[in-house]
N, C-alpha and C positions, 0 to 999 in steps of 0.2 A: 504493500499500499504505500509506504514512504518512497519507493522508488517511482511509482506512478505519478506522485505529487510533485516531484522535482521538475519534470519538463512543463507541467502546468504552471508551476511558480516562475519558472523561467519566461514563459509566454506573458504572463501577467506584468512582469518586471519590464520586459521590453516594451509592452503596451504603455506603461506609465511613462517610461523614458520618452516615447514618441509624444505623448500629450503635453509633457513639460516642455520638450524642445519646440514643439508648435507654439506653445504659449510664450516662450522666450522670444521666438522669431517675430511674432506679432508685436512684442514690446520694442524690439530693435529697429523693425521697420513700420512705423506708424503710418496710417493712411494719410494721403496727400490732403492738405486743407483745401476747403472749398474755393472756387475763384472768388476774387474780391468783386464786389458790386461796384457800379459807377458811383462815385462820390467818396469811396474810400481814400484815406490818406496814406501815403508812403513817406515815413520820416527818412531822411537821407543822411548818410554819414557826414560827419563835420569835414569841410575841405581841408587840404593840407596847404601849408603856406610856404613851403619850400620844395626844391626839385634838383635832382643831379644836373639837370640841364639848364644852361644860362639862357637868358632872353635873346642874346646874340646867336647862339646856337640854334634856337628855335626859328629865328628869323631866317637863318641861313639855310636850313633844311625844310622850310615851308614850301609845299608844292601842293597842287589840286590832285587829290586821290580819287578815282572813280570806280576802282574795283576792291572788293574786300574779302576776306576769307570768311567762310560760313560758321563762324564761331561767335559765341556771345561775349559782350562786355561784362564787366563786373559792376555791381552797384556802386563801388567807390569811384570807378571811372565815369560813370553817368553823373554821380554827383559833382565830380570835379568839373566837368564840362558845362553843366548847368550853373554852377557858381561862376565860372570863368565868364559866362555870357551875362548874368544878371545879379549875381551874388552880392549880398550885403557885405560892406567892408568898414562901416563906421557905425558908431551908435546913433548917429543922425540920420541913418538910413541910406547914406551915400552908397553907390553900387560900383561894381567893377568897370562898367561902361559909362563913360560921361554922358551927361544929358542936359540939353539947354535948360537953364533955369531949374534943374532938378525936378522936372515934371514927370519923367519917366514914363513916357507914352507906350513903351513896348510891352508886348505880352509874349512870353516863351512857352512853348509846348514841346513835348517829348512823344514821338510815335514810337513806342517800344516794340520791337519784334523779338530780339534775343538778348535779354540782360539777366543775368543770374539773380534770382531772388525778387524779381519784379515781373508781374504777369504782363503778358502781351496786351497792348492797349494804348489809348490816347490819354495823356496827362498834361495837366496845366502846372506850371512851376509857380511856387510861392516864394519870393525872396525873403519876405519878413521872417518865416520860421524855416527856410530852406527844406521845403518838403513838395511833394507831389500829390495832386488830387486827381483821381481817375475820373475821366469824363465819357470814356467809351472803352468797352472791352473788345478783345479779339485783335489779331494782327491786321493793321490796316496799311502796311507798307505797299502791297501790290496796287491797293486802289489809289494810294498817293502817287505811286509811280506812273499810272495811267493818266492821272490828272496832270502830271508833270511831263506830258508828251512822250510817255513810255520809256523815260530815261531809266537805265537798269541800276545805276548807282542808288536811287532811292528805293528800290526794292531790296538791294543787296545789303545796304547798311544795317548794322545790328539795331541801331536806333536813328531815327530822324528828327533832328531838332528842327523847329519851325519858328520864326520870328514874325509876329504880327504886331500891329500898332493902331493906335487911336489918335488920328490927327487932332481931334477936338480937345485932347488933354493939353496940347501946346497952343493951340490957335487962340485961346483965350487971352494968352499974353503976347504971342508973337504973330497974330493975324495970318496974312497970307504967306509969310516966311516959314510958317510951322511945318509944312511938309518937308521942306529943305532940311531943317533941324532933325526932324524924325528920320529921314533917309540917312543922314550923317550917322546918327546914333546906331541904326542897323548896321552900317559898315564897321563901326567901332565894336559892337557886340560880336559880329561874325569874325573879325581878325582876332579878337580874344579867344574865341572857341577854336580857331584854327591853330593858333600857337599853343593853346592848352593841349591840343590833340597831338601835336608833334611831340610835346614834352613827355605825353603818356604813351608815345610809340604808336599811335593811332592814325587814321587818315580821314580827310573830309574834303568836301568840295562845295562851292557856292553854287546853288541852283536858283536861277531866277526866272526860268522859262517854264510856266505852267498856267493852267486855266484859273484864274483868280476864283471864280464862282464854284468851281469844283473842289478846290482846295478849301475853301472857306466852309463848304458844306461838310467835307470829311473831317475837318478839325473841329467842327462844332462851334465856329466863331460867331459872334454877334454881327448885326448889320454895321456896327461902328468899326469892328475890328477887320482890318485890312491885312492879307497875308503879304509879306514882303519876300521871304526867301526860305529855302529848305536846305538843311545841312545834314545829309547821310553821314553817319559815322561808323567805321569799322576798322578791322586789323587789316593793314595792307597786305 
């Protein structure tokens, strides 16, 4: 009788091991969190204020890059790019890009395709608390590429930064010259992004050819917000 129980005991012991192993595996690999809903906020890592690359080196290496590897960016890289474009640099609210009269008419959006830790979708950047607010879910790079005359760089970039602006924020003080000042600010912000991309080992290019109404619709801009440029960013 004792000899008959030994195989049964071994089977029961093996069965218990399998149950425990499956339980431990479920703990080690938890289910993926549900997708974030529009309106959710992504807190970004604090930007770094130094780099192994000098400004002079970044200027020397700056080139328009239109093809990218199919690999994601990190959330730290995305954070740094957004900060370079419109980040706060002073307690008074001054930003990385100069603005006529400190009126800051620009709006910065990120069309995320492949960024580790950030769900694909369209986000609006908030300089005040260095965060992103999702305004649309899903990868919109292909649609944005079609709106940009089928330029492949827009579809290939791991993320596409978009600069839009509101003339009325500046026209109250500067009248008819407001558009000129807003356009100057776009150039300043773009150059900041381009130099920051070089310092991060990334590539980008200025995209100004697109159907305004289509880009405005895809990005969810208001009637007052005009799209000015797209900046696909990826690893060269």
